[in-house]
Steps between C-alpha positions, in 0.01 A plus 500: 500500500828688477591387852418139415700514180803649672479285812343182362818294530564631850144412610519154344841449663370612838193278465723208411714572807189500722402160362850364567502644853153354559609157380812513719288600802254215437788255455672623818174480693427149371857390567489650850172320570648167388808555718279581799296184444817288484635665815173438685505134393845466661374667817196270516731207580655692791155612618412137572795480742398833653145371560634182664733710715221729625281197575775346714559831678127522579499144637802569719326803653154345546331641813473261791145385571378435857605152614296293745682308769434151365704237318356565152541876530860464618572268205343752263715774649812287457413433134431868438833603650675247275311626193601857580863399554508306172342792316761733649783281372336468159456877472870556577603251230261650245608852592864440409415367155236769446732789585761372254238456224341843550832682527625335181173572319518871586866516391433320169193696390456863412253712692152371425176408671638151569819644649300726730290203611818301569628794707176505701532126567865533601421796726237289681749218552753749641236658726424154638862501618470855643730627223295811422797708382598236244136471388486876444819491292359224278182697431683826430720329241201372303252789540389667177326824407204319340152510649406134462360297790830332587686831512235639735545197729878548497466869591250421775738241646796740481303758696400242760859383550628858527238568768596183688859624489394833661550686171153649500588814305629288211202266528257794479665618176450155345137485613428855378597389148264204525213722615552716189484194274163391363649153438551464876144602587421149629772549765423859603307416819769260621776749416319775693475278807874428478560875468298563816711247691816680388361837611427342838864391521597859419263624777286688248167372632302778333617395154447132583142571609427704185610211280308241701181708488528517119534119485212454745273719286598333173190334354655360181458131421741271686595760762273379784764286675755782488238745631439275802875460556547877483221547755669257742832686472321832551342373821841383622655842428215677679532265798874570523439874481233482770714287731814702430701194394 
């Protein structure tokens, strides 16, 4: 009782402070959520253009089907070539507008889930133009230390671009962080396969094989496709070793 009597005001004051801090935290969290929702609404408009752009790109790169040597088939081929050409022109026009919109969106908005998504979209548009270095810069500017799904996708993409740029040591560091993250568990098998490809580039076939064997033996749900892919790569490595290539 003596402690309570002597420190009653202090305890009440501290309790009051905790309530205030709690209210501020709730307000900040609510406010942050509202801001994120508004930002995502803005991005949704740009996403429509991105979807149209990717559709046109896909049309312009449609694989050629076997053509018979008859009048109808030749006409079909002519129409298909025109469709692909038109889609190519449309994708170029959409790309210019899209790059401006995404770049401006990223500049105008603070780091958030929506901003990371915009960076992923912009990086894809840049990659379509073989501008991998610029794509990497965009992603690095918007990456965050959070463990949400979008951040994981950004990190995975950064690692992939580093590897494509022959910066495997840096890529492996990025992927190691993802493998330590429980939030990135859904991507672990894919990341391990990318790691194995980097170790192959670095001529460390033993390490590559170790990783691929672990993926091959993974029996967790959703890992079957990656296990088969790992097995194919393993066979290729073993063939190269046997043939001395």
